[in-house]
Structures are given as structure tokens and as C-alpha cells.
C-alpha positions as CSV (number, residue, x, y, z in Angstrom):
1,X,124.5,-262.2,-20.0
2,X,124.1,-264.7,-22.9
3,X,127.2,-265.6,-24.9
4,X,127.1,-264.5,-28.6
5,X,128.3,-266.9,-31.2
6,X,131.5,-266.0,-32.9
7,X,131.6,-264.2,-36.0
8,X,132.5,-265.9,-39.3
9,X,136.1,-266.5,-39.6
10,X,137.6,-265.4,-42.8
11,X,140.7,-266.3,-44.7
12,X,142.9,-264.4,-47.1
13,X,143.9,-266.4,-50.2
14,X,146.6,-265.7,-52.6
15,X,146.3,-267.3,-56.0
16,X,147.8,-266.4,-59.5
17,X,144.8,-265.6,-62.0
18,X,145.2,-264.4,-65.5
19,X,144.9,-260.8,-65.6
20,X,142.3,-260.6,-68.4
21,X,140.0,-262.9,-66.7
22,X,140.4,-261.2,-63.4
23,X,139.7,-257.9,-64.8
24,X,136.6,-259.0,-66.7
25,X,135.3,-260.7,-63.4
26,X,135.9,-257.6,-61.4
27,X,134.4,-255.2,-64.1
28,X,131.2,-257.7,-64.2
29,X,130.9,-257.7,-60.3
30,X,131.1,-253.9,-60.2
31,X,128.5,-253.4,-63.1
32,X,126.0,-255.9,-61.5
33,X,126.8,-254.5,-57.9
34,X,128.2,-257.6,-56.4
35,X,131.2,-258.0,-54.1
36,X,133.9,-260.3,-55.6
37,X,134.5,-262.1,-52.4
38,X,130.9,-262.9,-52.2
39,X,130.8,-264.4,-55.7
40,X,134.1,-266.5,-54.9
41,X,132.6,-267.6,-51.6
42,X,129.4,-268.8,-53.3
43,X,131.4,-270.7,-56.1
44,X,133.6,-272.3,-53.6
45,X,130.6,-273.4,-51.6
46,X,128.6,-274.8,-54.6
47,X,131.9,-276.7,-55.8
48,X,132.2,-278.2,-52.3
49,X,128.5,-279.3,-52.3
50,X,128.2,-280.6,-55.9
51,X,131.7,-281.0,-57.2
52,X,130.6,-278.9,-60.1
53,X,131.5,-275.2,-60.9
């Protein structure tokens, strides 16, 4: 039986974010059908690759 690669490791983060900005972000994610963690992961990846947000 072949070994399967391990699943993606996830990390829980805890940051203090302005309530108004957070509420607007969650509302927009919900409206467009995106999961907030996916958007944050993509922004973090883009920032790591390019150095720009």
C-alpha cells in the first residue's frame, strides 16, 4: 500500500483587528461566497511572494 502525503497543516491565529474592518470583511466574504480563511491565506501568500499586500 502506497503512503499518502500528509494533509495540509493548519495553524490557528489570534490577532486584534478593528471591529468595523472585521465586520465589513466578513460581510463581503459572505456576500461573495468566499470563506474568510481562504482570503486571508491568499493575502498572506501574495505578501510573502511579492512583499506587497
